[in-house]
N, C-alpha and C positions, 0 to 999 in steps of 0.2 A: 188331236195334236199329232204332229209328225213323230214325236217321241214314242207314241203308242205303236205306230207302224214300225219304227225302228226296233223296238223291243220285241214285238211279235215276230218280225222277220228273223231276228237274232235267235230267239227261242226255237223257231221252226227249223233253222239251219242246224242248231245243236241236235235236234231230234233226228234230222236226216243223216247227219254224220254219225250219230250213234247207231242208226240202222246200217250204215256203211261198215262200222266196226263189227256189228253182229254178222254181216255178210262175210267179212274177213274171217271171223271165227268159224262160221259154219263150213266154209270151204277149206279151212286148215285146222279143223277141230282135233285131229290126231296129234298136232304139234303142241296142243295145250290141254293135256289130260286133266290138269288140276285147276282149270279155269274157275273163277268164282265171280259172283255178281259185283263184288267190290272192285274188280279190275275194270269193269265197264263203267262204273261210277268214277273211278280215278281217271279214266280216259277222257271224261268230259272236260277235265281241267286242261288237257292238251288240245282238245277240240276248241275250247273257248279261246285259248291263246292263238291258235292257228287262224280261226275265223276273224278275230279282231285284226290280225296282221294283214291278211289278204283283202279285207274289206275296209281298211282304215280310211281310204279316200271317201267312201260313201258315208262312213260314220262321222267324219269331220264335217262334211257339208250338211248332214242332217242335224248336227248339233249347233250349227250357226243360227243365231237368233234373227234371221231375216226371212222375209216373205217370199223370196224368189224360189225357195225350195219347194213351194207348193205349185209352181208353174208346171204345165204339161211337158215342156221340154226337159226340165230337170228330172221330173219323175220318169220320163222315158229313158233318159240317159242312165239314171240310177237303176232302173229295172234291168236294162241290158247289161250293165256292169255286174250286178249281182248274179244274173243268169250265167254269163260267160265265165266269170272268175270262179264261182263256186262249182259250176259244172266241171271245169278243168281240174279243180282240186279233187272232186269225186272221181274223175277219170284216173288220176294218179293213184287213188286208193284202190280202184278196181284193178288197174294194171298190177299193182303190188300184191293184190290178193292172189293173182295167178303166178307172180314171180317169186313169192315168198318160199314155196317149197324148194326152190333152187338155191336161194341165197340164205334162207333161215334168219333173216333180219329185215327190218324195214328199209326201204329205199333211201339211199343217201346220195350226195353229189358224186360219190365214187362211181356210180353207175354210168355217168357220162364219160368219165375217163376210161372205163372198161369198154364202152361202145367205140370210143375213138381208137383204142388200141387193137381191138379185135377186128373192127371194120367189117363186121358181118351182120349188121343190123338189117340189111336188105333180105337176108335169108332167114333171119329169126322171126321177123314180123309175120310172114305168111304161115309159118309153123305154129306160132302162138294163136293166130286168128283161127286156124283150122282146129287146134286142140281145145280152144276155149271160146268157140263161136257163141256159145250160150251166154257168155258174159256181156255180149253186145246188148241183149235184151235186159239184163240187170242194169247196165249203165243207162239204157233208155228209160227204165222205170225211175231211176234216181233223178234224171233230168226232168222227167214229168213232175216229180215231187217238188223240185225247185220252181218250176214254172207255175204249178198250182199255188204254191206258197206266195209267190210274187203277185199273181192275179188276184188271189183272195184278199191280200192285204192292200192291194192297189185300189180296191173299191172304197176304202176308208178315205173320206174327204179330210184334207188338212184344213184346220181352222186357221184363219189369219191371227197373227199375234195381237193381243189386246193392247190398246193404245194408252191405257192408264199406267202411270209410272209404277204403281205398286205391283201390277201384274207383270210388267216388263222385268222388274228386278227379280220377281219370283221365278220367271221363266229362265232368265239368265243364270240365276243361282242353281236351278235344277240342272241346267246343261253343264255347268261347271262340275257338279257332283257326278253326272254321268261320264264326263270327260275323264275325271279322276278314276272312275270305275274302269273305263276302257284302258287306261294306262296300267292299272293294277292287273287287269286281265291279261294284257300282253306280257307283263312281267311274270305272270303266273302266281301272283299272291304277294304277301307282305314279308315273305321270308328274306333272310339276309342276302342270298344269292338268287338271281333270276332263274326261272325254270329252264331246264335243259333236258335233252333226251335221256341222260343218265338217271334222272329222277324217277323215271318209270320203273327202274329196277328196285327202287326203295320200297315200292308197294307190293309188287308181285314177284320180285326176283328177276334175274337175268332171263330165265327161261320163259317168263310171261311178259317181258318188257315190250315186245312187239305187239302184243294184244292191247296194251294200254296206250301205246303211241298211235299216231296216225302218220301216214306217209308224207303228206304235204308239210307238216310241221318238221318232220325229220329232214326233209330236203332243205327247208328254209334255214334250220339251225346249223346245218353242215355246209352252208354256202361259204362262210368265212373260215371254216376249219382249215388248219394247216395240213397239207398233204405231206406224206413221207417223201423226202428227197432221194432220188435214185443216185446211188453212189457208183461210180465207175472207176475202179483202180487199175484196170488193164484195158488196153485196146482190144478190138476183135481179133486182130492178128496175133497178139500175145496170148490171148485165151486159147486160140486154136493151136498155137504151138505148144502150150503147156499141157492142155488136155483137149483133144479134138473130139467133139461130140458127133461129128458126121462120120458115117460108116460107108464104106465102099461095098455095095452089094453085087457088084458085077462079077459074075461067075467066070472063072478061068477055065478055058477048055484044056482037056488033057492032050 
């Protein structure tokens, strides 16, 4: 059944992103002196929500009760989608593994505003590549894990849907149950309010929230967050007249 392939791939991706969290911890272990195994288990909740969000097109098509999903074309498109999207999410985690010592928090959408304001991304990238060149091999290993997962599960043949009405109803019912599970996973559970990054602090405190979170989820959930509005009460000329921060260092000759 294509559902078995879907479930195996989903579980494999959870394992890969758990290894990514372990990598994040190993490279930033001094920032989490009180880390506990429960933090890694709590992080799976955020990994599940993130994986369901970024892979939702693939999940929707795989849950459709139609035989076209077993075609070679659809399987090839699905394989490429999983490889590219999840590799990019892993890349975000790896980048944040190196960037965390400077920001001391998981990456949010504020990073793009910072890049736009400083306008020095061209000088920072070579420095980071030089200082953290070994992370290229770590990223390559994670991409290999994703490719191996896809190739291993791609060997499973999808069976065509049974034509008997009783089996059709059973297969559709199972897909409805899994679709409800997908929606629940994206929401983060059955609690009153949907899962959000602040929930990570409820388990490990603010000091361990970054270990529980993952960077792609943090980016996704801060996409629609309101940014602080910059207030300007004085013009540049008025500010300079009231308090001039520029100093004239020209030395006067005797």
